[in-house]
C-alpha positions in Angstrom: -23.2 7.1 18.2 -23.6 3.7 16.5 -22.1 1.8 13.7 -23.4 -1.5 12.3 -20.8 -4.2 12.5 -22.2 -7.3 10.9 -19.4 -9.7 11.7 -21.5 -12.7 12.8 -24.5 -14.6 11.5 -28.1 -14.9 12.4 -29.1 -14.1 16.0 -25.5 -13.5 16.9 -25.5 -10.1 15.1 -23.4 -7.6 17.1 -23.6 -3.8 17.1 -21.0 -1.4 18.4 -22.0 1.9 20.0 -19.6 4.6 20.8 -18.8 8.2 21.5 -15.8 10.4 20.5 -14.6 13.3 22.6 -13.2 15.6 19.9 -11.3 17.8 22.4 -8.7 15.1 23.1 -9.6 12.3 20.6 -10.6 9.8 23.4 -13.4 7.3 22.5 -15.7 5.0 24.3 -17.2 1.9 22.7 -19.5 -0.9 23.8 -21.0 -3.9 22.0 -24.7 -4.8 22.1 -26.9 -7.6 20.7 -29.4 -5.0 19.4 -29.6 -1.4 18.4 -32.5 -0.3 20.5 -33.3 2.4 23.1 -32.1 0.3 26.0 -28.6 -0.2 24.6 -28.4 3.4 23.4 -29.2 4.6 26.9 -26.5 2.3 28.3 -24.0 3.9 25.9 -25.2 7.4 27.0 -24.8 6.4 30.7 -21.2 5.2 30.0 -20.5 8.5 28.2 -21.9 10.4 31.2 -19.8 8.4 33.6 -16.6 9.0 31.6 -17.3 12.7 31.6 -18.2 13.6 35.2 -18.5 17.3 34.8 -19.8 19.9 32.4 -22.4 19.6 29.6 -22.3 16.8 27.1 -23.4 17.3 23.5 -24.2 14.2 21.6 -24.1 14.7 17.8 -26.1 11.8 16.3 -28.1 10.7 13.4 -31.9 10.3 13.4 -32.1 6.6 14.3 -35.4 6.0 16.1 -33.8 4.8 19.3 -32.0 8.2 19.6 -35.3 10.0 19.8 -37.6 7.4 21.2 -40.0 8.2 24.1 -37.9 6.1 26.5 -34.7 7.9 25.4 -36.3 11.4 25.8 -37.6 10.3 29.2 -34.1 9.1 30.2 -32.6 12.4 29.0 -35.0 14.3 31.3 -33.3 12.6 34.2 -29.8 13.5 32.8 -29.9 17.2 32.1 -26.2 17.5 31.3 -26.7 15.5 28.1 -28.0 17.3 25.0 -28.7 15.9 21.5 -27.8 17.6 18.2 -29.2 15.7 15.3 -27.4 15.9 12.0 -29.5 16.3 8.9 -30.5 13.2 7.0 -27.8 12.4 4.4 -25.2 14.6 6.0 -23.2 12.1 8.0 -20.0 14.0 7.1 -21.0 16.6 9.6 -20.3 14.2 12.4 -16.7 14.1 13.4 -17.0 10.5 14.7 -17.6 9.2 11.2 -13.9 9.5 10.5 -13.1 7.8 13.7 -15.4 4.9 12.9 -13.5 4.4 9.6 -10.2 4.2 11.5 -11.8 2.0 14.2 -13.2 -0.5 11.7 -9.8 -0.9 10.0 -8.1 -1.4 13.3 -10.6 -3.7 14.9 -12.4 -5.6 12.2 -10.8 -5.4 8.7 -9.9 -8.8 7.3 -10.9 -10.7 10.4 -13.5 -13.3 11.2 -14.9 -13.9 14.6 -16.2 -17.1 16.2 -18.6 -15.4 18.5 -19.8 -12.1 20.1 -17.1 -12.2 22.8 -14.4 -12.1 20.1 -16.0 -9.0 18.6 -16.2 -7.4 22.0 -12.5 -8.2 22.7 -11.4 -6.8 19.3 -13.5 -3.7 20.0 -12.0 -3.1 23.4 -8.5 -3.7 22.2 -8.8 -1.4 19.2 -10.4 1.3 21.2 -7.7 1.2 23.9 -5.0 1.2 21.2 -6.5 4.2 19.4 -7.0 6.0 22.7 -3.4 5.5 23.6 -2.3 7.7 20.6 -5.4 9.9 20.4 -5.2 13.6 19.2 -7.8 16.3 19.1 -10.2 15.9 16.2 -10.8 19.0 14.1 -13.4 19.2 11.4 -11.9 20.2 8.1 -8.4 20.3 6.7 -5.5 21.7 8.6 -3.8 24.8 7.3 -0.9 24.0 5.0 2.5 24.9 6.3 3.9 28.3 5.4 6.9 28.3 3.2 9.4 30.6 4.8 12.2 30.2 2.3 11.2 30.4 -1.4 13.8 30.0 -4.1 13.6 32.7 -6.6 14.9 32.1 -10.1 15.7 34.7 -12.6 15.4 33.6 -16.2 17.2 35.5 -18.9 16.7 35.1 -22.6 19.8 35.0 -24.6 20.0 35.5 -28.3 21.2 32.7 -30.4 24.6 33.1 -32.1 24.9 32.1 -35.7 
């Protein structure tokens, strides 16, 4: 749900929260000045608003704001949202980690930002661009293509002539 993006200095530190819908590859991001329960709940609200029907499963790490009393209380009022916490040290179980890698490269790699608004603009732009060409996310490797035509060679051993 969150990724630390330290692209500014001092009190201007900016965090990017986000969610990935693996079924179609669409993502949602938002920037925040802190990574606390208030901003995490704002992200959850945006995810809920973007997915108006059905249950929502949030796969997340064990950051304290994800399991704080205020977040648990907030979740009681939003029964469609469920948390699945990944084990400590097993971030590779979260499909969104791959998306974050692609997002950082698209939005932030090799860039410097004058202020928080520039980071927010880059975040929005990159998310929209990635969403425009999104595909379903599948955990694991795809099946290699089958080879319908195989060339078969026959080798013969000939005796040498003297």
